[in-house]
C-alpha positions in Angstrom: 1.8 18.5 5.9 1.9 16.5 2.9 4.7 14.3 4.5 2.9 13.9 7.8 -0.5 13.1 6.8 -1.0 12.1 3.0 2.0 9.9 2.6 1.7 7.9 5.7 -1.8 7.4 4.8 -0.9 6.0 1.3 1.5 3.7 2.8 -1.2 2.3 5.2 -3.3 2.0 1.8 -0.5 -0.1 0.2 -0.2 -2.3 3.4 -3.8 -2.8 3.6 -4.2 -3.7 0.0 -1.4 -6.1 0.3 -3.1 -7.8 3.2 -6.2 -8.0 1.3 -4.5 -9.5 -1.8 -2.7 -12.0 0.2 -5.7 -12.9 2.6 -8.7 -13.3 0.1 -7.5 -15.8 -2.5 -6.9 -18.3 0.2 -5.1 -20.7 -2.1 -2.4 -18.1 -2.8 -2.1 -17.2 0.8 -1.6 -21.2 1.7 0.7 -21.8 -1.3 3.0 -19.0 -0.3 2.9 -19.6 3.4 3.9 -23.4 2.4 6.6 -22.4 0.3 8.1 -20.1 2.8 7.6 -22.9 5.6 9.4 -25.1 3.1 12.2 -22.9 3.0 12.4 -22.8 6.8 12.7 -26.5 6.9 15.7 -26.4 5.0 14.3 -26.8 1.2 15.9 -23.7 -0.3 14.3 -23.6 -3.7 10.9 -23.8 -2.3 11.6 -20.8 0.1 13.2 -18.9 -2.6 10.0 -19.3 -4.6 7.8 -18.2 -1.9 10.0 -15.3 -1.5 9.8 -14.5 -5.2 5.8 -14.7 -5.0 5.6 -12.5 -2.0 7.7 -9.9 -3.6 5.7 -9.9 -6.7 2.4 -9.7 -4.8 4.0 -6.7 -2.9 5.6 -5.1 -5.9 2.2 -5.5 -8.0 0.4 -3.7 -5.1 2.7 -0.9 -4.9 2.7 -0.4 -8.8 -1.1 -0.6 -8.9 -1.1 2.1 -6.2 1.2 4.3 -8.1 -0.7 3.8 -11.2 -4.0 4.7 -9.6 -2.2 8.1 -8.3 -0.9 8.8 -11.8 -4.4 8.2 -13.3 -6.1 10.3 -10.8 -3.5 13.3 -11.1 -3.5 13.0 -15.0 -7.1 12.6 -16.0 -8.7 14.3 -13.0 -6.5 17.3 -13.4 -6.1 17.6 -9.8 -9.8 17.9 -8.5 -9.7 14.8 -6.5 -6.3 15.1 -5.3 -6.7 18.9 -4.2 -10.0 17.7 -2.1 -8.1 14.9 -0.6 -5.3 17.2 0.3 -8.0 19.6 1.6 -9.5 16.8 3.7 -5.8 15.8 5.2 -5.3 19.4 6.0 -8.6 19.8 7.8 -7.8 16.7 9.8 -4.2 17.8 10.5 -5.9 21.2 11.9 -8.2 19.2 14.0 -5.6 17.4 15.7 -3.4 20.4 16.0 -0.5 19.2 13.7 -1.1 22.4 11.6 -2.2 25.8 12.8 -4.5 28.0 10.8 -2.8 31.0 9.4 -4.7 34.1 9.8 
């Protein structure tokens, strides 16, 4: 159940957070887009810099999500994570992905 519900949701959270980080500082979004476009036009150094910046943003978001999960587990002693897994288990039971053991 953990692999079928919780992990995809965490992946979606990472993608959503990456989208937010790339879309809200509009100057960052336009700058990365400009650099990638310049790389497509044949100016390789700008394209590589755009790829590097995009990679840094994505790696930062993944690191931030991992750090948040670590802090939740480390300092919350699993209370929040247990309730989160219980919510996902309930959702999995509702959609029929997991049967209820009697």
